[in-house]
N, C-alpha and C positions, 0 to 999 in steps of 0.2 A: 678817442674814436679813430683818429688817423692811425694810431698804432695798431689797433684791432684790424682795421681795413687792409693795411700793408701785410700783416701776418695772414689774413685770409687770402689775399692775392698770391702770396708766396706758396701757400700750401693747397690753393684751390685745385680741384680735379681738372678743370678745363685749361688753365694757363699756369698752373703752379709748377713747382720744382718737380722734375721726373728723373729720380735717381735710377742707377741700373737696378736690375731684379733682385740683387742680393742685398740691397740697402732699402732704407725707408726713412721718411721724414717723421720725426716726432716733435711734438710741441709741448710746452708747458711741463718740462721735466727739469730736474736739477742734476748737475754734474758735480761730482765730488773729486776734485783733483788732489786734495790734500785733507788732512784730519780736521781742519778748522775752515775749510773753504768749501762752499757750497752754492756757487752762482747758478742762476736760473736763466739760461739762454731762451730766446724766444722759439727758435726752431734749432734742431740738431739732426744731422744725418747719421744713422747709425746701421750696423749690420743687422738684418732681420733675425739672425740667429741668436743675437744678444738679447733679444727681447722675448719675454714670455708672459703668459697671462697671469702668472702668479706674483708677478712683481708689483710692488706698491708704488 
């Protein structure tokens, strides 16, 4: 429960992380740095242009 609360506080609308307008906070996504690596960070800051509604 503590872990979920911290994530909610970090990305909440009122007190959460506020990146510049060309970036956004994404959560529960995996990152593929290599062929056999696929860590799942809690939150990640990405360029808005890199995300589309067609991605899974």
